[in-house]
The first five atom37 places (N, CA, C, CB, O) and aatype in JSON, in Angstrom:
{
  "aatype": [12, 15, 19, 10, 6, 8, 1, 16, 1, 7, 13, 1, 16, 9, 2, 9, 19, 13, 4, 7, 10, 10, 12, 19, 16, 0, 9, 10, 19, 10, 10, 0, 11, 0, 18, 0, 7, 1, 6, 19, 1, 6, 9, 0, 1, 16, 6, 1, 0, 9, 0, 6, 5, 2, 11, 1, 9, 1, 10, 10, 11, 0, 6, 19, 0, 8, 10, 6, 5, 14, 6, 1, 10, 5, 1, 10, 0, 11, 3, 10, 10, 7, 12, 7, 14, 10, 0, 0, 0, 1, 6, 7, 3, 9, 15, 15, 10, 3, 0, 10, 19, 0, 7, 5, 16, 14, 0, 14, 14, 19, 0, 16, 14, 0, 0, 14, 6, 16, 14, 0, 5, 6, 3, 9, 7, 19, 0, 0, 0, 14, 10, 6, 0, 14, 9, 19, 0, 16, 19, 16, 16, 3, 14, 0, 6, 16, 7, 5],
  "atom_mask": [
    [1, 1, 1, 1, 1],
    [1, 1, 1, 1, 1],
    [1, 1, 1, 1, 1],
    [1, 1, 1, 1, 1],
    [1, 1, 1, 1, 1],
    [1, 1, 1, 1, 1],
    [1, 1, 1, 1, 1],
    [1, 1, 1, 1, 1],
    [1, 1, 1, 1, 1],
    [1, 1, 1, 0, 1],
    [1, 1, 1, 1, 1],
    [1, 1, 1, 1, 1],
    [1, 1, 1, 1, 1],
    [1, 1, 1, 1, 1],
    [1, 1, 1, 1, 1],
    [1, 1, 1, 1, 1],
    [1, 1, 1, 1, 1],
    [1, 1, 1, 1, 1],
    [1, 1, 1, 1, 1],
    [1, 1, 1, 0, 1],
    [1, 1, 1, 1, 1],
    [1, 1, 1, 1, 1],
    [1, 1, 1, 1, 1],
    [1, 1, 1, 1, 1],
    [1, 1, 1, 1, 1],
    [1, 1, 1, 1, 1],
    [1, 1, 1, 1, 1],
    [1, 1, 1, 1, 1],
    [1, 1, 1, 1, 1],
    [1, 1, 1, 1, 1],
    [1, 1, 1, 1, 1],
    [1, 1, 1, 1, 1],
    [1, 1, 1, 1, 1],
    [1, 1, 1, 1, 1],
    [1, 1, 1, 1, 1],
    [1, 1, 1, 1, 1],
    [1, 1, 1, 0, 1],
    [1, 1, 1, 1, 1],
    [1, 1, 1, 1, 1],
    [1, 1, 1, 1, 1],
    [1, 1, 1, 1, 1],
    [1, 1, 1, 1, 1],
    [1, 1, 1, 1, 1],
    [1, 1, 1, 1, 1],
    [1, 1, 1, 1, 1],
    [1, 1, 1, 1, 1],
    [1, 1, 1, 1, 1],
    [1, 1, 1, 1, 1],
    [1, 1, 1, 1, 1],
    [1, 1, 1, 1, 1],
    [1, 1, 1, 1, 1],
    [1, 1, 1, 1, 1],
    [1, 1, 1, 1, 1],
    [1, 1, 1, 1, 1],
    [1, 1, 1, 1, 1],
    [1, 1, 1, 1, 1],
    [1, 1, 1, 1, 1],
    [1, 1, 1, 1, 1],
    [1, 1, 1, 1, 1],
    [1, 1, 1, 1, 1],
    [1, 1, 1, 1, 1],
    [1, 1, 1, 1, 1],
    [1, 1, 1, 1, 1],
    [1, 1, 1, 1, 1],
    [1, 1, 1, 1, 1],
    [1, 1, 1, 1, 1],
    [1, 1, 1, 1, 1],
    [1, 1, 1, 1, 1],
    [1, 1, 1, 1, 1],
    [1, 1, 1, 1, 1],
    [1, 1, 1, 1, 1],
    [1, 1, 1, 1, 1],
    [1, 1, 1, 1, 1],
    [1, 1, 1, 1, 1],
    [1, 1, 1, 1, 1],
    [1, 1, 1, 1, 1],
    [1, 1, 1, 1, 1],
    [1, 1, 1, 1, 1],
    [1, 1, 1, 1, 1],
    [1, 1, 1, 1, 1],
    [1, 1, 1, 1, 1],
    [1, 1, 1, 0, 1],
    [1, 1, 1, 1, 1],
    [1, 1, 1, 0, 1],
    [1, 1, 1, 1, 1],
    [1, 1, 1, 1, 1],
    [1, 1, 1, 1, 1],
    [1, 1, 1, 1, 1],
    [1, 1, 1, 1, 1],
    [1, 1, 1, 1, 1],
    [1, 1, 1, 1, 1],
    [1, 1, 1, 0, 1],
    [1, 1, 1, 1, 1],
    [1, 1, 1, 1, 1],
    [1, 1, 1, 1, 1],
    [1, 1, 1, 1, 1],
    [1, 1, 1, 1, 1],
    [1, 1, 1, 1, 1],
    [1, 1, 1, 1, 1],
    [1, 1, 1, 1, 1],
    [1, 1, 1, 1, 1],
    [1, 1, 1, 1, 1],
    [1, 1, 1, 0, 1],
    [1, 1, 1, 1, 1],
    [1, 1, 1, 1, 1],
    [1, 1, 1, 1, 1],
    [1, 1, 1, 1, 1],
    [1, 1, 1, 1, 1],
    [1, 1, 1, 1, 1],
    [1, 1, 1, 1, 1],
    [1, 1, 1, 1, 1],
    [1, 1, 1, 1, 1],
    [1, 1, 1, 1, 1],
    [1, 1, 1, 1, 1],
    [1, 1, 1, 1, 1],
    [1, 1, 1, 1, 1],
    [1, 1, 1, 1, 1],
    [1, 1, 1, 1, 1],
    [1, 1, 1, 1, 1],
    [1, 1, 1, 1, 1],
    [1, 1, 1, 1, 1],
    [1, 1, 1, 1, 1],
    [1, 1, 1, 1, 1],
    [1, 1, 1, 1, 1],
    [1, 1, 1, 0, 1],
    [1, 1, 1, 1, 1],
    [1, 1, 1, 1, 1],
    [1, 1, 1, 1, 1],
    [1, 1, 1, 1, 1],
    [1, 1, 1, 1, 1],
    [1, 1, 1, 1, 1],
    [1, 1, 1, 1, 1],
    [1, 1, 1, 1, 1],
    [1, 1, 1, 1, 1],
    [1, 1, 1, 1, 1],
    [1, 1, 1, 1, 1],
    [1, 1, 1, 1, 1],
    [1, 1, 1, 1, 1],
    [1, 1, 1, 1, 1],
    [1, 1, 1, 1, 1],
    [1, 1, 1, 1, 1],
    [1, 1, 1, 1, 1],
    [1, 1, 1, 1, 1],
    [1, 1, 1, 1, 1],
    [1, 1, 1, 1, 1],
    [1, 1, 1, 1, 1],
    [1, 1, 1, 0, 1],
    [1, 1, 1, 1, 1]
  ],
  "atom_positions": [
    [[4.32, 94.82, 29.97], [4.11, 93.41, 29.87], [4.85, 92.89, 28.64], [2.6, 93.09, 29.81], [4.76, 93.45, 27.55]],
    [[5.58, 91.82, 28.86], [6.39, 91.28, 27.77], [5.61, 90.2, 27.02], [7.72, 90.72, 28.31], [4.53, 89.78, 27.42]],
    [[6.21, 89.75, 25.9], [5.58, 88.72, 25.07], [5.5, 87.41, 25.86], [6.38, 88.52, 23.75], [4.57, 86.63, 25.67]],
    [[6.48, 87.17, 26.73], [6.51, 85.94, 27.49], [5.43, 85.91, 28.57], [7.86, 85.75, 28.12], [5.04, 84.83, 29.02]],
    [[4.95, 87.04, 28.98], [3.96, 87.12, 30.06], [2.55, 87.38, 29.53], [4.34, 88.22, 31.04], [1.6, 87.36, 30.32]],
    [[2.37, 87.6, 28.26], [1.05, 87.91, 27.71], [0.16, 86.68, 27.82], [1.17, 88.37, 26.23], [0.61, 85.56, 27.55]],
    [[-1.1, 86.86, 28.21], [-2.02, 85.75, 28.41], [-3.18, 85.87, 27.44], [-2.54, 85.73, 29.86], [-3.7, 86.95, 27.15]],
    [[-3.58, 84.67, 26.93], [-4.76, 84.6, 26.08], [-5.66, 83.53, 26.68], [-4.39, 84.29, 24.58], [-5.27, 82.36, 26.74]],
    [[-6.86, 83.91, 27.11], [-7.83, 83.01, 27.72], [-7.21, 82.22, 28.87], [-8.39, 82.05, 26.67], [-7.55, 81.05, 29.05]],
    [[-6.38, 82.77, 29.58], [-5.8, 82.18, 30.78], [-4.5, 81.43, 30.54], [0.0, 0.0, 0.0], [-3.91, 80.93, 31.5]],
    [[-4.05, 81.33, 29.31], [-2.78, 80.66, 29.02], [-1.79, 81.68, 28.49], [-2.98, 79.5, 28.0], [-2.15, 82.64, 27.81]],
    [[-0.54, 81.43, 28.82], [0.48, 82.32, 28.27], [0.61, 82.06, 26.78], [1.84, 82.14, 28.98], [0.55, 80.9, 26.36]],
    [[0.78, 83.05, 25.98], [0.86, 82.95, 24.53], [2.04, 82.08, 24.11], [0.98, 84.34, 23.9], [1.94, 81.32, 23.15]],
    [[3.14, 82.19, 24.79], [4.32, 81.41, 24.45], [4.06, 79.92, 24.63], [5.51, 81.85, 25.3], [4.57, 79.12, 23.85]],
    [[3.27, 79.54, 25.65], [2.94, 78.13, 25.86], [2.06, 77.61, 24.73], [2.24, 77.94, 27.23], [2.22, 76.47, 24.29]],
    [[1.13, 78.42, 24.27], [0.27, 78.02, 23.16], [1.1, 77.82, 21.88], [-0.84, 79.09, 22.93], [0.88, 76.87, 21.14]],
    [[2.05, 78.72, 21.64], [2.92, 78.61, 20.46], [3.76, 77.34, 20.55], [3.84, 79.86, 20.34], [3.88, 76.62, 19.55]],
    [[4.32, 77.04, 21.7], [5.13, 75.84, 21.85], [4.3, 74.58, 21.72], [5.84, 75.86, 23.19], [4.77, 73.6, 21.13]],
    [[3.1, 74.56, 22.23], [2.22, 73.4, 22.07], [1.9, 73.19, 20.59], [0.92, 73.58, 22.88], [1.87, 72.05, 20.12]],
    [[1.65, 74.27, 19.87], [1.4, 74.17, 18.42], [2.61, 73.6, 17.69], [0.0, 0.0, 0.0], [2.48, 72.73, 16.84]],
    [[3.8, 74.11, 18.04], [5.03, 73.59, 17.43], [5.24, 72.12, 17.78], [6.24, 74.41, 17.89], [5.71, 71.35, 16.94]],
    [[4.9, 71.72, 18.99], [5.04, 70.34, 19.42], [4.11, 69.43, 18.6], [4.73, 70.2, 20.92], [4.51, 68.34, 18.19]],
    [[2.89, 69.89, 18.36], [1.94, 69.1, 17.57], [2.4, 68.99, 16.11], [0.53, 69.73, 17.65], [2.32, 67.92, 15.5]],
    [[2.87, 70.09, 15.56], [3.36, 70.06, 14.17], [4.56, 69.12, 14.06], [3.75, 71.47, 13.7], [4.66, 68.36, 13.1]],
    [[5.45, 69.18, 15.03], [6.62, 68.3, 15.03], [6.21, 66.84, 15.14], [7.58, 68.67, 16.17], [6.75, 65.99, 14.44]],
    [[5.26, 66.54, 16.02], [4.79, 65.16, 16.19], [4.16, 64.65, 14.89], [3.77, 65.07, 17.36], [4.38, 63.5, 14.51]],
    [[3.38, 65.48, 14.23], [2.75, 65.07, 12.97], [3.82, 64.83, 11.9], [1.75, 66.16, 12.48], [3.74, 63.85, 11.16]],
    [[4.81, 65.7, 11.83], [5.88, 65.52, 10.85], [6.68, 64.24, 11.12], [6.82, 66.73, 10.88], [7.05, 63.54, 10.18]],
    [[6.93, 63.93, 12.38], [7.64, 62.71, 12.73], [6.82, 61.49, 12.32], [7.96, 62.67, 14.24], [7.38, 60.53, 11.78]],
    [[5.52, 61.5, 12.58], [4.67, 60.38, 12.2], [4.63, 60.21, 10.68], [3.25, 60.58, 12.75], [4.66, 59.08, 10.18]],
    [[4.56, 61.3, 9.95], [4.57, 61.23, 8.49], [5.9, 60.67, 7.97], [4.31, 62.61, 7.88], [5.92, 59.86, 7.04]],
    [[7.0, 61.11, 8.56], [8.32, 60.61, 8.16], [8.44, 59.12, 8.46], [9.43, 61.39, 8.87], [9.02, 58.37, 7.66]],
    [[7.91, 58.69, 9.62], [7.96, 57.28, 9.98], [7.13, 56.45, 9.0], [7.45, 57.08, 11.42], [7.56, 55.37, 8.59]],
    [[5.95, 56.94, 8.62], [5.11, 56.22, 7.66], [5.81, 56.14, 6.31], [3.74, 56.9, 7.52], [5.77, 55.09, 5.66]],
    [[6.43, 57.21, 5.87], [7.14, 57.22, 4.6], [8.32, 56.25, 4.64], [7.64, 58.65, 4.26], [8.56, 55.51, 3.68]],
    [[9.06, 56.23, 5.76], [10.21, 55.32, 5.9], [9.73, 53.86, 5.9], [11.0, 55.63, 7.19], [10.38, 53.0, 5.31]],
    [[8.61, 53.59, 6.56], [8.06, 52.23, 6.57], [7.68, 51.78, 5.16], [0.0, 0.0, 0.0], [7.91, 50.63, 4.79]],
    [[7.1, 52.69, 4.39], [6.74, 52.37, 3.02], [7.99, 52.08, 2.19], [5.94, 53.53, 2.38], [8.0, 51.16, 1.38]],
    [[9.05, 52.86, 2.42], [10.31, 52.63, 1.71], [10.93, 51.29, 2.11], [11.3, 53.77, 1.99], [11.46, 50.58, 1.25]],
    [[10.86, 50.93, 3.38], [11.41, 49.65, 3.84], [10.66, 48.49, 3.19], [11.33, 49.54, 5.37], [11.27, 47.51, 2.78]],
    [[9.33, 48.6, 3.09], [8.54, 47.56, 2.43], [8.91, 47.46, 0.95], [7.04, 47.83, 2.59], [9.0, 46.36, 0.41]],
    [[9.12, 48.59, 0.31], [9.5, 48.6, -1.1], [10.87, 47.95, -1.3], [9.51, 50.04, -1.65], [11.07, 47.19, -2.25]],
    [[11.81, 48.25, -0.41], [13.15, 47.65, -0.48], [13.06, 46.14, -0.27], [14.09, 48.28, 0.57], [13.72, 45.38, -0.99]],
    [[12.25, 45.7, 0.7], [12.11, 44.26, 0.95], [11.48, 43.57, -0.26], [11.24, 44.01, 2.21], [11.9, 42.47, -0.63]],
    [[10.49, 44.2, -0.89], [9.86, 43.62, -2.08], [10.87, 43.52, -3.22], [8.63, 44.47, -2.51], [10.9, 42.52, -3.94]],
    [[11.7, 44.55, -3.39], [12.71, 44.53, -4.44], [13.77, 43.45, -4.18], [13.39, 45.91, -4.55], [14.2, 42.76, -5.11]],
    [[14.17, 43.3, -2.93], [15.15, 42.26, -2.59], [14.59, 40.87, -2.83], [15.6, 42.4, -1.13], [15.3, 39.98, -3.28]],
    [[13.29, 40.67, -2.52], [12.65, 39.37, -2.81], [12.62, 39.11, -4.31], [11.22, 39.33, -2.23], [12.87, 37.99, -4.76]],
    [[12.32, 40.15, -5.09], [12.29, 39.99, -6.55], [13.68, 39.65, -7.09], [11.76, 41.28, -7.22], [13.81, 38.82, -7.99]],
    [[14.7, 40.28, -6.54], [16.08, 39.99, -6.96], [16.44, 38.55, -6.61], [17.08, 40.98, -6.28], [17.05, 37.85, -7.42]],
    [[16.06, 38.1, -5.42], [16.35, 36.72, -5.02], [15.63, 35.73, -5.93], [15.93, 36.47, -3.55], [16.21, 34.71, -6.31]],
    [[14.38, 36.03, -6.31], [13.65, 35.15, -7.23], [14.31, 35.13, -8.6], [12.19, 35.61, -7.35], [14.41, 34.07, -9.23]],
    [[14.76, 36.28, -9.07], [15.43, 36.34, -10.37], [16.75, 35.57, -10.34], [15.67, 37.8, -10.79], [17.09, 34.88, -11.3]],
    [[17.5, 35.69, -9.24], [18.76, 34.95, -9.11], [18.49, 33.44, -9.1], [19.52, 35.36, -7.82], [19.25, 32.66, -9.69]],
    [[17.41, 33.04, -8.44], [17.04, 31.62, -8.42], [16.69, 31.16, -9.83], [15.84, 31.37, -7.45], [17.08, 30.07, -10.24]],
    [[15.96, 31.98, -10.56], [15.59, 31.64, -11.95], [16.84, 31.58, -12.83], [14.57, 32.69, -12.51], [16.94, 30.7, -13.69]],
    [[17.78, 32.49, -12.63], [19.03, 32.48, -13.4], [19.79, 31.18, -13.15], [19.92, 33.7, -13.05], [20.29, 30.55, -14.09]],
    [[19.89, 30.77, -11.87], [20.58, 29.51, -11.55], [19.89, 28.33, -12.21], [20.66, 29.3, -10.03], [20.54, 27.42, -12.72]],
    [[18.55, 28.34, -12.2], [17.79, 27.26, -12.82], [18.03, 27.22, -14.33], [16.3, 27.43, -12.53], [18.22, 26.15, -14.9]],
    [[18.03, 28.39, -14.96], [18.27, 28.44, -16.41], [19.69, 28.01, -16.76], [18.0, 29.86, -16.93], [19.9, 27.34, -17.77]],
    [[20.67, 28.39, -15.93], [22.05, 27.96, -16.18], [22.17, 26.45, -16.07], [23.02, 28.64, -15.19], [22.88, 25.81, -16.85]],
    [[21.48, 25.87, -15.09], [21.5, 24.41, -14.95], [20.84, 23.75, -16.16], [20.8, 23.97, -13.65], [21.31, 22.72, -16.64]],
    [[19.75, 24.34, -16.65], [19.08, 23.78, -17.82], [19.97, 23.87, -19.06], [17.75, 24.51, -18.07], [20.03, 22.93, -19.85]],
    [[20.66, 24.99, -19.23], [21.57, 25.15, -20.36], [22.7, 24.13, -20.27], [22.14, 26.58, -20.42], [23.09, 23.53, -21.28]],
    [[23.24, 23.93, -19.07], [24.32, 22.96, -18.9], [23.82, 21.55, -19.27], [24.84, 22.97, -17.44], [24.55, 20.77, -19.89]],
    [[22.58, 21.25, -18.9], [22.03, 19.93, -19.26], [21.85, 19.82, -20.78], [20.67, 19.7, -18.55], [22.17, 18.79, -21.38]],
    [[21.33, 20.88, -21.4], [21.06, 20.83, -22.84], [22.34, 20.81, -23.67], [20.21, 22.0, -23.24], [22.32, 20.33, -24.8]],
    [[23.43, 21.33, -23.15], [24.68, 21.41, -23.9], [25.62, 20.24, -23.64], [25.38, 22.69, -23.58], [26.78, 20.29, -24.06]],
    [[25.16, 19.2, -22.96], [26.03, 18.06, -22.7], [26.43, 17.41, -24.02], [25.33, 17.02, -21.77], [25.56, 17.09, -24.84]],
    [[27.72, 17.21, -24.26], [28.17, 16.64, -25.53], [27.58, 15.26, -25.81], [29.68, 16.55, -25.55], [27.24, 14.95, -26.95]],
    [[27.45, 14.42, -24.79], [26.9, 13.08, -25.0], [25.45, 13.17, -25.47], [26.99, 12.24, -23.71], [25.04, 12.43, -26.36]],
    [[24.68, 14.08, -24.87], [23.28, 14.26, -25.25], [23.17, 14.76, -26.69], [22.58, 15.25, -24.29], [22.37, 14.25, -27.47]],
    [[23.99, 15.76, -27.03], [23.96, 16.3, -28.39], [24.37, 15.25, -29.41], [24.87, 17.52, -28.5], [23.78, 15.17, -30.49]],
    [[25.37, 14.44, -29.08], [25.82, 13.39, -29.99], [24.72, 12.35, -30.18], [27.1, 12.73, -29.46], [24.49, 11.89, -31.3]],
    [[24.03, 11.98, -29.1], [22.95, 11.0, -29.19], [21.8, 11.55, -30.03], [22.45, 10.63, -27.78], [21.26, 10.84, -30.87]],
    [[21.43, 12.82, -29.81], [20.35, 13.43, -30.59], [20.72, 13.54, -32.07], [20.01, 14.82, -30.03], [19.89, 13.29, -32.94]],
    [[21.97, 13.92, -32.35], [22.41, 14.03, -33.74], [22.36, 12.68, -34.44], [23.83, 14.61, -33.82], [22.0, 12.59, -35.61]],
    [[22.72, 11.63, -33.72], [22.7, 10.29, -34.32], [21.27, 9.79, -34.48], [23.52, 9.3, -33.46], [20.92, 9.27, -35.54]],
    [[20.44, 9.93, -33.45], [19.08, 9.39, -33.48], [18.16, 10.18, -34.41], [18.5, 9.37, -32.09], [17.45, 9.59, -35.22]],
    [[18.18, 11.49, -34.3], [17.21, 12.31, -35.03], [17.69, 12.72, -36.42], [16.88, 13.53, -34.24], [16.89, 12.81, -37.35]],
    [[18.98, 12.96, -36.57], [19.48, 13.48, -37.84], [20.31, 12.46, -38.62], [20.31, 14.7, -37.59], [20.67, 12.7, -39.77]],
    [[20.6, 11.34, -37.99], [21.4, 10.33, -38.67], [22.84, 10.75, -38.86], [0.0, 0.0, 0.0], [23.51, 10.26, -39.77]],
    [[23.32, 11.63, -38.04], [24.69, 12.11, -38.17], [25.63, 11.19, -37.4], [24.81, 13.57, -37.66], [25.23, 10.53, -36.44]],
    [[26.86, 11.16, -37.82], [27.86, 10.36, -37.15], [29.23, 10.99, -37.32], [0.0, 0.0, 0.0], [29.34, 12.07, -37.92]],
    [[30.25, 10.35, -36.82], [31.59, 10.9, -37.0], [31.97, 10.91, -38.47], [32.62, 10.09, -36.2], [31.51, 10.07, -39.24]],
    [[32.79, 11.85, -38.85], [33.23, 12.0, -40.23], [34.25, 10.91, -40.55], [33.82, 13.4, -40.47], [35.22, 10.71, -39.82]],
    [[34.01, 10.21, -41.67], [34.95, 9.16, -42.07], [36.24, 9.79, -42.57], [34.32, 8.24, -43.18], [36.24, 10.91, -43.08]],
    [[37.33, 9.08, -42.42], [38.63, 9.61, -42.83], [38.69, 9.82, -44.34], [39.75, 8.66, -42.4], [39.42, 10.69, -44.8]],
    [[37.93, 9.05, -45.11], [37.94, 9.21, -46.56], [37.24, 10.5, -46.99], [37.27, 8.01, -47.22], [37.44, 10.95, -48.11]],
    [[36.44, 11.09, -46.13], [35.69, 12.3, -46.47], [36.43, 13.56, -46.07], [34.33, 12.27, -45.82], [35.95, 14.67, -46.34]],
    [[37.55, 13.41, -45.45], [38.31, 14.59, -45.06], [39.05, 15.14, -46.27], [39.3, 14.26, -43.92], [39.41, 14.39, -47.18]],
    [[39.26, 16.43, -46.27], [39.98, 17.05, -47.38], [40.77, 18.24, -46.89], [0.0, 0.0, 0.0], [40.85, 18.51, -45.7]],
    [[41.35, 18.93, -47.85], [42.09, 20.13, -47.51], [41.57, 21.27, -48.38], [43.62, 19.93, -47.69], [40.6, 21.1, -49.1]],
    [[42.21, 22.4, -48.31], [41.73, 23.58, -49.03], [41.78, 23.37, -50.54], [42.54, 24.8, -48.64], [40.92, 23.88, -51.25]],
    [[42.75, 22.66, -51.02], [42.87, 22.47, -52.47], [41.73, 21.61, -53.03], [44.21, 21.82, -52.81], [41.48, 21.64, -54.23]],
    [[41.03, 20.86, -52.18], [39.93, 20.02, -52.66], [38.59, 20.75, -52.66], [39.83, 18.77, -51.82], [37.59, 20.14, -53.02]],
    [[38.54, 22.0, -52.26], [37.28, 22.74, -52.21], [36.69, 22.96, -53.61], [37.48, 24.08, -51.52], [35.48, 22.87, -53.8]],
    [[37.56, 23.23, -54.6], [37.06, 23.45, -55.97], [36.37, 22.2, -56.5], [38.21, 23.85, -56.9], [35.33, 22.3, -57.15]],
    [[36.93, 21.04, -56.23], [36.32, 19.79, -56.69], [34.98, 19.55, -55.99], [37.26, 18.61, -56.44], [34.04, 19.06, -56.61]],
    [[34.89, 19.9, -54.72], [33.64, 19.73, -53.99], [32.56, 20.65, -54.54], [33.85, 20.0, -52.51], [31.4, 20.24, -54.67]],
    [[32.91, 21.89, -54.87], [31.94, 22.83, -55.42], [31.45, 22.34, -56.78], [32.56, 24.24, -55.55], [30.28, 22.5, -57.1]],
    [[32.33, 21.76, -57.58], [31.96, 21.27, -58.91], [31.17, 19.98, -58.83], [33.21, 21.06, -59.75], [30.67, 19.51, -59.86]],
    [[31.03, 19.38, -57.67], [30.25, 18.16, -57.51], [31.07, 16.91, -57.71], [0.0, 0.0, 0.0], [30.5, 15.81, -57.77]],
    [[32.35, 17.02, -57.82], [33.22, 15.86, -58.02], [33.72, 15.39, -56.66], [34.41, 16.2, -58.96], [33.73, 16.14, -55.69]],
    [[34.11, 14.16, -56.62], [34.74, 13.66, -55.4], [36.19, 14.09, -55.38], [34.62, 12.1, -55.29], [36.92, 13.84, -56.34]],
    [[36.61, 14.71, -54.33], [37.99, 15.21, -54.29], [38.99, 14.07, -54.15], [38.17, 16.2, -53.13], [38.67, 12.97, -53.7]],
    [[40.19, 14.37, -54.56], [41.28, 13.4, -54.4], [41.56, 13.25, -52.91], [42.57, 13.86, -55.18], [41.43, 14.22, -52.16]],
    [[41.94, 12.08, -52.49], [42.23, 11.9, -51.07], [43.39, 12.8, -50.66], [42.55, 10.43, -50.76], [44.31, 13.04, -51.44]],
    [[43.35, 13.28, -49.44], [44.43, 14.18, -49.0], [45.76, 13.45, -48.94], [44.1, 14.77, -47.64], [45.85, 12.26, -48.66]],
    [[46.78, 14.22, -49.21], [48.14, 13.68, -49.16], [48.54, 13.58, -47.7], [49.15, 14.58, -49.97], [48.37, 14.51, -46.92]],
    [[49.08, 12.43, -47.37], [49.51, 12.23, -46.0], [50.71, 13.12, -45.71], [49.86, 10.75, -45.73], [51.62, 13.24, -46.54]],
    [[50.71, 13.72, -44.58], [51.84, 14.57, -44.2], [52.99, 13.69, -43.75], [51.45, 15.58, -43.07], [52.78, 12.73, -43.0]],
    [[54.19, 13.99, -44.2], [55.32, 13.14, -43.81], [55.62, 13.31, -42.32], [56.58, 13.49, -44.65], [55.44, 14.38, -41.74]],
    [[56.05, 12.24, -41.75], [56.41, 12.27, -40.34], [57.74, 12.97, -40.17], [56.46, 10.83, -39.75], [58.61, 12.91, -41.05]],
    [[57.9, 13.63, -39.05], [59.14, 14.33, -38.77], [60.25, 13.31, -38.54], [58.99, 15.27, -37.55], [60.04, 12.3, -37.87]],
    [[61.44, 13.59, -39.08], [62.54, 12.63, -38.87], [62.92, 12.61, -37.4], [63.78, 12.99, -39.75], [62.9, 13.63, -36.7]],
    [[63.25, 11.45, -36.96], [63.64, 11.31, -35.57], [65.05, 11.85, -35.38], [63.54, 9.84, -35.11], [65.95, 11.56, -36.16]],
    [[65.22, 12.62, -34.32], [66.55, 13.14, -33.99], [67.01, 12.46, -32.72], [66.53, 14.71, -33.82], [66.22, 12.27, -31.79]],
    [[68.25, 12.1, -32.67], [68.75, 11.44, -31.45], [68.75, 12.43, -30.29], [70.17, 10.86, -31.68], [68.94, 13.63, -30.47]],
    [[68.54, 11.9, -29.14], [68.55, 12.72, -27.93], [69.95, 13.26, -27.68], [68.05, 11.92, -26.71], [70.93, 12.66, -28.12]],
    [[70.04, 14.37, -26.98], [71.35, 14.99, -26.75], [72.23, 14.14, -25.86], [71.18, 16.37, -26.14], [73.45, 14.24, -25.92]],
    [[71.62, 13.31, -25.04], [72.45, 12.44, -24.19], [73.17, 11.41, -25.06], [71.58, 11.73, -23.11], [74.29, 11.0, -24.75]],
    [[72.5, 11.0, -26.16], [73.12, 10.01, -27.04], [74.3, 10.61, -27.79], [72.1, 9.46, -28.03], [75.27, 9.91, -28.07]],
    [[74.23, 11.89, -28.12], [75.29, 12.53, -28.88], [76.49, 12.81, -27.99], [74.79, 13.83, -29.52], [77.63, 12.84, -28.46]],
    [[76.25, 13.01, -26.73], [77.34, 13.31, -25.82], [77.49, 14.79, -25.58], [0.0, 0.0, 0.0], [78.51, 15.23, -25.04]],
    [[76.5, 15.58, -25.95], [76.54, 17.02, -25.73], [75.73, 17.33, -24.49], [76.01, 17.81, -26.98], [74.61, 16.85, -24.33]],
    [[76.29, 18.13, -23.64], [75.57, 18.51, -22.43], [74.46, 19.49, -22.8], [76.53, 19.14, -21.37], [74.64, 20.37, -23.64]],
    [[73.34, 19.32, -22.17], [72.2, 20.21, -22.45], [72.45, 21.56, -21.8], [70.86, 19.59, -21.94], [72.67, 21.66, -20.59]],
    [[72.42, 22.59, -22.62], [72.62, 23.94, -22.12], [71.33, 24.73, -22.36], [73.86, 24.63, -22.82], [70.68, 24.55, -23.39]],
    [[70.99, 25.59, -21.43], [69.76, 26.37, -21.65], [69.96, 27.33, -22.82], [69.37, 27.15, -20.37], [71.01, 27.96, -22.96]],
    [[68.94, 27.43, -23.63], [68.98, 28.32, -24.79], [68.3, 29.63, -24.41], [68.3, 27.68, -26.03], [67.08, 29.75, -24.47]],
    [[69.09, 30.59, -24.04], [68.54, 31.88, -23.68], [69.17, 32.95, -24.55], [68.77, 32.18, -22.18], [70.39, 33.0, -24.69]],
    [[68.36, 33.77, -25.13], [68.87, 34.87, -25.95], [69.05, 36.08, -25.05], [67.9, 35.18, -27.14], [68.24, 36.31, -24.15]],
    [[70.09, 36.87, -25.3], [70.26, 38.07, -24.48], [69.16, 39.08, -24.81], [71.66, 38.7, -24.71], [68.7, 39.18, -25.94]],
    [[68.74, 39.81, -23.8], [67.71, 40.82, -23.96], [68.37, 42.13, -24.34], [66.86, 40.98, -22.67], [69.24, 42.63, -23.62]],
    [[67.95, 42.68, -25.46], [68.51, 43.93, -25.95], [67.4, 44.96, -25.95], [69.14, 43.76, -27.38], [66.34, 44.74, -26.53]],
    [[67.63, 46.07, -25.29], [66.63, 47.13, -25.25], [67.17, 48.35, -25.95], [66.23, 47.46, -23.79], [68.32, 48.74, -25.74]],
    [[66.32, 48.96, -26.78], [66.72, 50.19, -27.43], [65.92, 51.32, -26.83], [66.52, 50.12, -28.98], [64.71, 51.22, -26.63]],
    [[66.62, 52.4, -26.55], [65.96, 53.56, -25.97], [66.06, 54.69, -26.99], [66.61, 53.98, -24.59], [67.15, 55.04, -27.44]],
    [[64.92, 55.23, -27.35], [64.92, 56.35, -28.28], [64.44, 57.58, -27.56], [64.05, 56.06, -29.52], [63.5, 57.54, -26.77]],
    [[65.09, 58.68, -27.86], [64.67, 59.95, -27.25], [64.15, 60.9, -28.27], [65.81, 60.58, -26.5], [63.78, 62.03, -27.93]],
    [[64.11, 60.5, -29.53], [63.62, 61.35, -30.59], [62.09, 61.37, -30.55], [64.13, 60.87, -31.97], [61.48, 60.3, -30.68]],
    [[61.44, 62.53, -30.36], [59.97, 62.56, -30.27], [59.31, 62.11, -31.56], [59.49, 63.95, -29.93], [58.17, 61.63, -31.52]],
    [[59.95, 62.24, -32.7], [59.35, 61.82, -33.96], [59.22, 60.29, -34.0], [60.2, 62.32, -35.16], [58.27, 59.77, -34.57]],
    [[60.16, 59.57, -33.39], [60.12, 58.12, -33.39], [59.09, 57.58, -32.4], [61.48, 57.56, -33.08], [58.52, 56.52, -32.64]],
    [[58.85, 58.28, -31.31], [57.9, 57.81, -30.3], [56.49, 58.26, -30.59], [58.31, 58.29, -28.93], [55.56, 57.81, -29.93]],
    [[56.3, 59.14, -31.55], [54.97, 59.6, -31.91], [54.44, 60.71, -31.04], [0.0, 0.0, 0.0], [53.23, 60.94, -31.0]],
    [[55.31, 61.41, -30.34], [54.85, 62.48, -29.46], [54.95, 63.8, -30.14], [55.63, 62.51, -28.18], [54.61, 64.83, -29.54]]
  ]
}
């Protein structure tokens, strides 16, 4: 009598073994399905949290844009702090810093001279030529010069 033909309580032993394997497999599949469902719920919860955070980021960026408006800042500086544009008489240069530190009023800045006007090239009668410098490339093969 072979293992395939052996009977226990009227059933073949091989059939009992296969039924046991079938039940174990079914239980494992159900456990895997439950675990996968839990993971899907966790992923959905994380995606909702990410969407809420992105919405909050957009809201905060809009609030920052509103708070940084130059007109608003200028109005607040004028109303609350009494600030205004700097008068031309209060401008100075680097040489006036020593006088400011000493508490003296600095000398007014020296006006920069205007650039002399040059006649246009059409007035001179010279044709306009493009000013291009030739490109010169040097190639070195000495390893000491290239740092290798």
